[in-house]
ZABABA-92103 format. One record per residue (C-alpha): residue number from 0; residue in one letter; x, y negated, z. Coordinates in nm, 2 decimals, padded with zeros to 4 digits. Example, Ala and Ser with C-alpha at 12.3 -4.5 7.8 and 13.67 -1.06 7.14 Angstrom:
+-----+--------+--------+--------+--------+
: num : residu :     c1 :     c2 :     c3 :
+-----+--------+--------+--------+--------+
:   0 :      a :  01.23 :  00.45 :  00.78 :
:   1 :      s :  01.37 :  00.11 :  00.71 :
+-----+--------+--------+--------+--------+
***
This chain:
+-----+--------+--------+--------+--------+
: num : residu :     c1 :     c2 :     c3 :
+-----+--------+--------+--------+--------+
:   0 :      x :  03.76 : -01.52 :  01.68 :
:   1 :      x :  03.86 : -01.58 :  01.32 :
:   2 :      x :  03.65 : -01.77 :  01.07 :
:   3 :      x :  03.34 : -01.59 :  00.93 :
:   4 :      x :  03.48 : -01.59 :  00.58 :
:   5 :      x :  03.79 : -01.41 :  00.70 :
:   6 :      x :  03.61 : -01.17 :  00.93 :
:   7 :      x :  03.38 : -01.04 :  00.65 :
:   8 :      x :  03.61 : -01.08 :  00.36 :
:   9 :      x :  03.57 : -00.83 :  00.08 :
:  10 :      x :  03.89 : -00.75 : -00.09 :
:  11 :      x :  03.92 : -00.71 : -00.46 :
:  12 :      x :  03.96 : -00.33 : -00.43 :
:  13 :      x :  03.65 : -00.30 : -00.22 :
:  14 :      x :  03.45 : -00.51 : -00.46 :
:  15 :      x :  03.57 : -00.30 : -00.75 :
:  16 :      x :  03.45 :  00.01 : -00.57 :
:  17 :      x :  03.11 : -00.12 : -00.52 :
:  18 :      x :  03.07 : -00.27 : -00.87 :
:  19 :      x :  03.24 : -00.01 : -01.09 :
:  20 :      x :  03.22 :  00.30 : -00.88 :
:  21 :      x :  03.55 :  00.43 : -01.03 :
:  22 :      x :  03.71 :  00.53 : -00.70 :
:  23 :      x :  03.45 :  00.48 : -00.44 :
:  24 :      x :  03.49 :  00.67 : -00.11 :
:  25 :      x :  03.12 :  00.68 : -00.07 :
:  26 :      x :  03.00 :  01.04 : -00.07 :
:  27 :      x :  02.66 :  00.93 : -00.19 :
:  28 :      x :  02.80 :  00.81 : -00.52 :
:  29 :      x :  02.57 :  00.51 : -00.57 :
:  30 :      x :  02.69 :  00.18 : -00.70 :
:  31 :      x :  02.53 : -00.16 : -00.68 :
:  32 :      x :  02.55 : -00.39 : -00.97 :
:  33 :      x :  02.71 : -00.73 : -00.89 :
:  34 :      x :  02.45 : -01.01 : -00.84 :
:  35 :      x :  02.47 : -01.36 : -00.74 :
:  36 :      x :  02.49 : -01.39 : -00.36 :
:  37 :      x :  02.24 : -01.59 : -00.16 :
:  38 :      x :  02.46 : -01.84 :  00.04 :
:  39 :      x :  02.22 : -01.82 :  00.33 :
:  40 :      x :  02.25 : -01.44 :  00.36 :
:  41 :      x :  02.54 : -01.21 :  00.43 :
:  42 :      x :  02.66 : -01.02 :  00.14 :
:  43 :      x :  02.61 : -00.68 :  00.30 :
:  44 :      x :  02.26 : -00.77 :  00.40 :
:  45 :      x :  02.18 : -00.86 :  00.03 :
:  46 :      x :  02.36 : -00.54 : -00.09 :
:  47 :      x :  02.12 : -00.34 :  00.15 :
:  48 :      x :  01.82 : -00.51 :  00.01 :
:  49 :      x :  01.94 : -00.45 : -00.35 :
:  50 :      x :  02.00 : -00.09 : -00.27 :
:  51 :      x :  01.66 : -00.03 : -00.12 :
:  52 :      x :  01.50 : -00.19 : -00.42 :
:  53 :      x :  01.70 : -00.08 : -00.71 :
:  54 :      x :  01.83 :  00.27 : -00.63 :
:  55 :      x :  01.74 :  00.61 : -00.47 :
:  56 :      x :  01.77 :  00.46 : -00.13 :
:  57 :      x :  01.55 :  00.71 :  00.06 :
:  58 :      x :  01.73 :  01.01 : -00.09 :
:  59 :      x :  02.07 :  00.85 :  00.02 :
:  60 :      x :  01.93 :  00.78 :  00.36 :
:  61 :      x :  01.81 :  01.13 :  00.42 :
:  62 :      x :  02.18 :  01.21 :  00.46 :
:  63 :      x :  02.20 :  01.00 :  00.77 :
:  64 :      x :  01.84 :  01.07 :  00.90 :
:  65 :      x :  01.74 :  01.41 :  00.80 :
:  66 :      x :  01.39 :  01.50 :  00.91 :
:  67 :      x :  01.34 :  01.86 :  01.00 :
:  68 :      x :  01.02 :  02.06 :  00.98 :
:  69 :      x :  00.82 :  01.98 :  01.28 :
:  70 :      x :  00.84 :  02.31 :  01.49 :
:  71 :      x :  00.58 :  02.36 :  01.75 :
:  72 :      x :  00.68 :  02.31 :  02.11 :
:  73 :      x :  00.73 :  02.64 :  02.29 :
:  74 :      x :  00.58 :  02.74 :  02.64 :
:  75 :      x :  00.73 :  03.02 :  02.84 :
:  76 :      x :  00.51 :  03.33 :  02.86 :
:  77 :      x :  00.49 :  03.29 :  03.23 :
:  78 :      x :  00.35 :  02.93 :  03.19 :
:  79 :      x :  00.10 :  03.06 :  02.91 :
:  80 :      x : -00.01 :  03.34 :  03.15 :
:  81 :      x : -00.06 :  03.09 :  03.43 :
:  82 :      x : -00.27 :  02.86 :  03.22 :
:  83 :      x : -00.49 :  03.16 :  03.12 :
:  84 :      x : -00.54 :  03.27 :  03.47 :
:  85 :      x : -00.62 :  02.92 :  03.60 :
:  86 :      x : -00.86 :  02.87 :  03.32 :
:  87 :      x : -01.04 :  03.20 :  03.35 :
:  88 :      x : -01.07 :  03.17 :  03.72 :
:  89 :      x : -01.19 :  02.81 :  03.70 :
:  90 :      x : -00.91 :  02.71 :  03.93 :
:  91 :      x : -00.94 :  02.34 :  03.88 :
:  92 :      x : -00.64 :  02.22 :  04.08 :
:  93 :      x : -00.40 :  02.49 :  03.95 :
:  94 :      x : -00.50 :  02.43 :  03.58 :
:  95 :      x : -00.46 :  02.05 :  03.60 :
:  96 :      x : -00.13 :  02.08 :  03.79 :
:  97 :      x :  00.03 :  02.33 :  03.54 :
:  98 :      x : -00.07 :  02.12 :  03.25 :
:  99 :      x :  00.06 :  01.80 :  03.40 :
: 100 :      x :  00.40 :  01.95 :  03.42 :
: 101 :      x :  00.41 :  02.03 :  03.04 :
: 102 :      x :  00.58 :  01.78 :  02.80 :
: 103 :      x :  00.24 :  01.71 :  02.63 :
: 104 :      x : -00.10 :  01.71 :  02.81 :
: 105 :      x : -00.36 :  01.85 :  02.59 :
: 106 :      x : -00.59 :  01.55 :  02.63 :
: 107 :      x : -00.50 :  01.18 :  02.54 :
: 108 :      x : -00.62 :  01.00 :  02.84 :
: 109 :      x : -00.50 :  00.66 :  02.99 :
: 110 :      x : -00.50 :  00.81 :  03.34 :
: 111 :      x : -00.27 :  01.12 :  03.26 :
: 112 :      x :  00.06 :  00.94 :  03.29 :
: 113 :      x : -00.03 :  00.82 :  03.64 :
: 114 :      x : -00.11 :  01.16 :  03.75 :
: 115 :      x :  00.21 :  01.30 :  03.59 :
: 116 :      x :  00.41 :  01.06 :  03.79 :
: 117 :      x :  00.23 :  01.11 :  04.13 :
: 118 :      x :  00.08 :  01.46 :  04.17 :
: 119 :      x : -00.04 :  01.35 :  04.52 :
: 120 :      x : -00.29 :  01.12 :  04.35 :
: 121 :      x : -00.49 :  01.42 :  04.23 :
: 122 :      x : -00.63 :  01.48 :  04.58 :
: 123 :      x : -00.69 :  01.11 :  04.64 :
: 124 :      x : -00.88 :  01.07 :  04.32 :
: 125 :      x : -01.12 :  01.37 :  04.29 :
: 126 :      x : -01.36 :  01.21 :  04.04 :
: 127 :      x : -01.08 :  01.14 :  03.79 :
: 128 :      x : -00.94 :  01.50 :  03.83 :
: 129 :      x : -01.27 :  01.65 :  03.79 :
: 130 :      x : -01.34 :  01.44 :  03.48 :
: 131 :      x : -01.02 :  01.56 :  03.32 :
: 132 :      x : -01.07 :  01.92 :  03.42 :
: 133 :      x : -01.43 :  01.92 :  03.28 :
: 134 :      x : -01.28 :  01.80 :  02.94 :
: 135 :      x : -01.04 :  02.08 :  02.96 :
: 136 :      x : -01.31 :  02.35 :  03.00 :
: 137 :      x : -01.51 :  02.20 :  02.72 :
: 138 :      x : -01.21 :  02.20 :  02.50 :
: 139 :      x : -01.15 :  02.57 :  02.55 :
: 140 :      x : -00.85 :  02.79 :  02.62 :
: 141 :      x : -00.73 :  02.82 :  02.26 :
: 142 :      x : -00.74 :  02.45 :  02.19 :
: 143 :      x : -00.57 :  02.37 :  02.53 :
: 144 :      x : -00.27 :  02.59 :  02.43 :
: 145 :      x : -00.28 :  02.45 :  02.08 :
: 146 :      x : -00.26 :  02.09 :  02.19 :
: 147 :      x :  00.00 :  02.16 :  02.45 :
: 148 :      x :  00.24 :  02.31 :  02.20 :
: 149 :      x :  00.18 :  02.05 :  01.93 :
: 150 :      x :  00.48 :  01.97 :  01.72 :
: 151 :      x :  00.69 :  01.67 :  01.80 :
: 152 :      x :  00.63 :  01.36 :  01.60 :
: 153 :      x :  00.89 :  01.27 :  01.35 :
: 154 :      x :  00.98 :  00.95 :  01.51 :
: 155 :      x :  01.08 :  01.12 :  01.82 :
: 156 :      x :  01.35 :  01.31 :  01.61 :
: 157 :      x :  01.52 :  01.00 :  01.49 :
: 158 :      x :  01.71 :  00.90 :  01.81 :
: 159 :      x :  02.01 :  01.12 :  01.79 :
: 160 :      x :  02.04 :  01.16 :  01.41 :
: 161 :      x :  02.26 :  00.86 :  01.34 :
: 162 :      x :  02.52 :  00.97 :  01.60 :
: 163 :      x :  02.49 :  01.33 :  01.46 :
: 164 :      x :  02.60 :  01.18 :  01.12 :
: 165 :      x :  02.88 :  01.00 :  01.27 :
: 166 :      x :  03.01 :  01.31 :  01.44 :
: 167 :      x :  03.03 :  01.49 :  01.10 :
: 168 :      x :  03.31 :  01.24 :  00.98 :
: 169 :      x :  03.12 :  01.08 :  00.71 :
: 170 :      x :  03.30 :  00.75 :  00.75 :
: 171 :      x :  03.63 :  00.92 :  00.66 :
: 172 :      x :  03.81 :  00.84 :  00.98 :
: 173 :      x :  03.88 :  01.02 :  01.31 :
: 174 :      x :  03.60 :  01.04 :  01.56 :
: 175 :      x :  03.70 :  01.05 :  01.93 :
: 176 :      x :  03.48 :  01.14 :  02.24 :
: 177 :      x :  03.75 :  01.02 :  02.47 :
: 178 :      x :  03.80 :  00.64 :  02.52 :
: 179 :      x :  04.17 :  00.67 :  02.59 :
: 180 :      x :  04.24 :  00.86 :  02.28 :
: 181 :      x :  04.03 :  00.61 :  02.08 :
: 182 :      x :  04.22 :  00.31 :  02.22 :
: 183 :      x :  04.57 :  00.47 :  02.19 :
: 184 :      x :  04.53 :  00.56 :  01.82 :
: 185 :      x :  04.67 :  00.29 :  01.59 :
: 186 :      x :  04.48 :  00.40 :  01.27 :
: 187 :      x :  04.10 :  00.34 :  01.20 :
: 188 :      x :  03.87 :  00.54 :  01.42 :
: 189 :      x :  03.53 :  00.58 :  01.57 :
: 190 :      x :  03.45 :  00.63 :  01.94 :
: 191 :      x :  03.15 :  00.86 :  01.98 :
: 192 :      x :  03.11 :  00.93 :  02.36 :
: 193 :      x :  02.81 :  00.97 :  02.56 :
: 194 :      x :  02.57 :  00.68 :  02.60 :
: 195 :      x :  02.72 :  00.60 :  02.94 :
: 196 :      x :  03.08 :  00.63 :  02.82 :
: 197 :      x :  03.01 :  00.40 :  02.52 :
: 198 :      x :  02.83 :  00.14 :  02.72 :
: 199 :      x :  03.10 :  00.15 :  02.99 :
: 200 :      x :  03.38 :  00.11 :  02.74 :
: 201 :      x :  03.21 : -00.18 :  02.57 :
: 202 :      x :  03.17 : -00.36 :  02.91 :
: 203 :      x :  03.52 : -00.31 :  03.02 :
: 204 :      x :  03.72 : -00.33 :  02.70 :
: 205 :      x :  03.51 : -00.54 :  02.46 :
: 206 :      x :  03.34 : -00.80 :  02.68 :
: 207 :      x :  02.99 : -00.67 :  02.60 :
: 208 :      x :  02.76 : -00.74 :  02.90 :
: 209 :      x :  02.40 : -00.64 :  02.78 :
: 210 :      x :  02.24 : -00.37 :  03.00 :
: 211 :      x :  02.18 : -00.17 :  02.70 :
: 212 :      x :  02.37 :  00.11 :  02.53 :
: 213 :      x :  02.53 :  00.11 :  02.19 :
: 214 :      x :  02.50 :  00.35 :  01.90 :
: 215 :      x :  02.83 :  00.26 :  01.73 :
: 216 :      x :  03.18 :  00.16 :  01.83 :
: 217 :      x :  03.46 :  00.17 :  01.58 :
: 218 :      x :  03.80 :  00.03 :  01.52 :
: 219 :      x :  03.91 : -00.08 :  01.16 :
: 220 :      x :  04.22 : -00.28 :  01.08 :
: 221 :      x :  04.27 : -00.39 :  01.44 :
: 222 :      x :  03.91 : -00.52 :  01.47 :
: 223 :      x :  03.64 : -00.36 :  01.70 :
: 224 :      x :  03.29 : -00.32 :  01.56 :
: 225 :      x :  02.99 : -00.26 :  01.77 :
: 226 :      x :  02.63 : -00.21 :  01.68 :
: 227 :      x :  02.30 : -00.05 :  01.74 :
: 228 :      x :  02.15 :  00.16 :  01.48 :
: 229 :      x :  01.77 :  00.18 :  01.41 :
: 230 :      x :  01.56 :  00.35 :  01.15 :
: 231 :      x :  01.25 :  00.13 :  01.12 :
: 232 :      x :  00.99 :  00.36 :  00.97 :
: 233 :      x :  00.70 :  00.12 :  00.95 :
: 234 :      x :  00.58 : -00.23 :  01.05 :
: 235 :      x :  00.42 : -00.31 :  01.38 :
: 236 :      x :  00.47 : -00.33 :  01.75 :
: 237 :      x :  00.73 : -00.07 :  01.85 :
: 238 :      x :  00.91 : -00.11 :  01.53 :
: 239 :      x :  00.93 : -00.48 :  01.57 :
: 240 :      x :  01.07 : -00.43 :  01.93 :
: 241 :      x :  01.34 : -00.19 :  01.79 :
: 242 :      x :  01.43 : -00.46 :  01.53 :
: 243 :      x :  01.46 : -00.73 :  01.79 :
: 244 :      x :  01.67 : -00.50 :  02.02 :
: 245 :      x :  01.93 : -00.45 :  01.75 :
: 246 :      x :  01.93 : -00.81 :  01.67 :
: 247 :      x :  01.98 : -00.91 :  02.04 :
: 248 :      x :  02.28 : -00.69 :  02.06 :
: 249 :      x :  02.43 : -00.84 :  01.73 :
: 250 :      x :  02.38 : -01.19 :  01.88 :
: 251 :      x :  02.48 : -01.11 :  02.24 :
: 252 :      x :  02.76 : -01.33 :  02.38 :
: 253 :      x :  03.09 : -01.15 :  02.46 :
: 254 :      x :  03.32 : -01.23 :  02.73 :
: 255 :      x :  03.67 : -01.30 :  02.58 :
: 256 :      x :  03.90 : -00.99 :  02.62 :
: 257 :      x :  04.19 : -01.07 :  02.38 :
: 258 :      x :  04.04 : -00.84 :  02.11 :
: 259 :      x :  03.86 : -00.93 :  01.78 :
: 260 :      x :  03.51 : -00.78 :  01.83 :
: 261 :      x :  03.25 : -00.79 :  01.54 :
: 262 :      x :  02.88 : -00.73 :  01.63 :
: 263 :      x :  02.67 : -00.60 :  01.36 :
: 264 :      x :  02.32 : -00.44 :  01.32 :
: 265 :      x :  02.29 : -00.11 :  01.14 :
: 266 :      x :  01.93 : -00.11 :  01.03 :
: 267 :      x :  01.73 :  00.10 :  00.78 :
: 268 :      x :  01.38 :  00.14 :  00.66 :
: 269 :      x :  01.09 : -00.09 :  00.57 :
: 270 :      x :  01.27 : -00.41 :  00.66 :
: 271 :      x :  01.44 : -00.41 :  00.31 :
: 272 :      x :  01.11 : -00.39 :  00.13 :
: 273 :      x :  01.06 : -00.72 : -00.04 :
: 274 :      x :  00.74 : -00.90 :  00.05 :
: 275 :      x :  00.57 : -01.11 :  00.32 :
: 276 :      x :  00.63 : -00.87 :  00.60 :
: 277 :      x :  00.78 : -01.02 :  00.91 :
: 278 :      x :  01.11 : -00.83 :  00.92 :
: 279 :      x :  01.20 : -00.90 :  00.55 :
: 280 :      x :  01.13 : -01.26 :  00.60 :
: 281 :      x :  01.35 : -01.26 :  00.91 :
: 282 :      x :  01.66 : -01.10 :  00.75 :
: 283 :      x :  01.64 : -01.32 :  00.44 :
: 284 :      x :  01.58 : -01.66 :  00.60 :
: 285 :      x :  01.68 : -01.65 :  00.97 :
: 286 :      x :  02.04 : -01.52 :  00.97 :
: 287 :      x :  02.37 : -01.69 :  00.90 :
: 288 :      x :  02.64 : -01.56 :  00.67 :
: 289 :      x :  02.85 : -01.41 :  00.95 :
: 290 :      x :  02.55 : -01.21 :  01.09 :
: 291 :      x :  02.58 : -00.87 :  00.92 :
: 292 :      x :  02.25 : -00.66 :  00.89 :
: 293 :      x :  02.35 : -00.34 :  00.70 :
: 294 :      x :  02.21 : -00.01 :  00.59 :
: 295 :      x :  02.40 :  00.29 :  00.73 :
: 296 :      x :  02.44 :  00.41 :  00.37 :
: 297 :      x :  02.67 :  00.11 :  00.31 :
: 298 :      x :  02.85 :  00.13 :  00.64 :
: 299 :      x :  03.16 :  00.30 :  00.52 :
: 300 :      x :  03.23 :  00.04 :  00.24 :
: 301 :      x :  03.17 : -00.24 :  00.49 :
: 302 :      x :  03.42 : -00.09 :  00.74 :
: 303 :      x :  03.69 : -00.05 :  00.49 :
: 304 :      x :  03.65 : -00.40 :  00.36 :
: 305 :      x :  03.73 : -00.55 :  00.69 :
+-----+--------+--------+--------+--------+
***
C-alpha cells in the first residue's frame, strides 16, 4: 500500500478544476473556493463540509437521490374483495390472515411481526388474535384499506438510488455488470453488478472479508476503490447505525491480494451540518488524513484525482 499522501494526492489539474471551475467534468457545475486545509481531516471530507454549508448542496444531491412522489401501495382487486367479504361476514380468522400477508398491516402493534412470521401462532394465541381483530372492526373497512395501502415512507426509497445514479454513467466512465469485463478492461471503469456479485468479487479479488455487501466498486488509474454509500437523512438510532456501518467498511482490514485497494465512505446528509451533533464531531475529529469520507456529489472529482 502506498503512502497516504500519494494515495490521495490531488494533481494540479484536478485542483484547478475544483477552484476555478474552468473545465470541470462535474455535471453539477459547482465550485468550491480554496480554503486552508485542516491537517487532521482528509481534504475531500473538508470539501464535502464546505459544499454542504456554502453551496446549493441539497439541489445537487437531488441528482443522486431523487425522491419520487410517494404513491400509494396497490392491492389486487381480488385481495380487496377478500378483505371486504371477511370484514362483512365477521370472519375473524380470514380477515386477520389476509391482512397479515400484506406489506403493511393496518395497525401498528408490537405483536404483528411475530404473527406475520408464524401464522400458526394465531391459533395458539386466541386472545392476542381477538384483540387485533376487535381493533380492526373498530377501525372500519375504509380505514383498514386506507392504512393497508399507505404510501411508502421516503427513507424506504433511498436504498437503490445511489446505484441507479451510477448506472446512468454520471461518473464519466464505462459501467460493467460483468466482473470479468470489469477486470479485463485497462481503462477506468465501475463494476455495478448484483449485491451478491459485488460482494463475491470484493471477497475473491480485493481481499475484502466483511459479511456485508458493497454499494460501489471502481477502478481508476490502476487503483481499486470500494465503499458503502449512505444518505443520512436525520440524526438518531438507525441513522447512526448506517453511519457506523459505512465507517466499518472503510476501516475493514483487507487480505493482501497484490492490488492497491482504497476504502472510502460515500456519505451524504446531516453529518455535514456544522454543530455539536455526534456525526459531525466524529468526521471532524476522529479520522486521519487517509480516511476519505466524501459526498457523492464530489465522487467524480475525487476518482479522477487518484
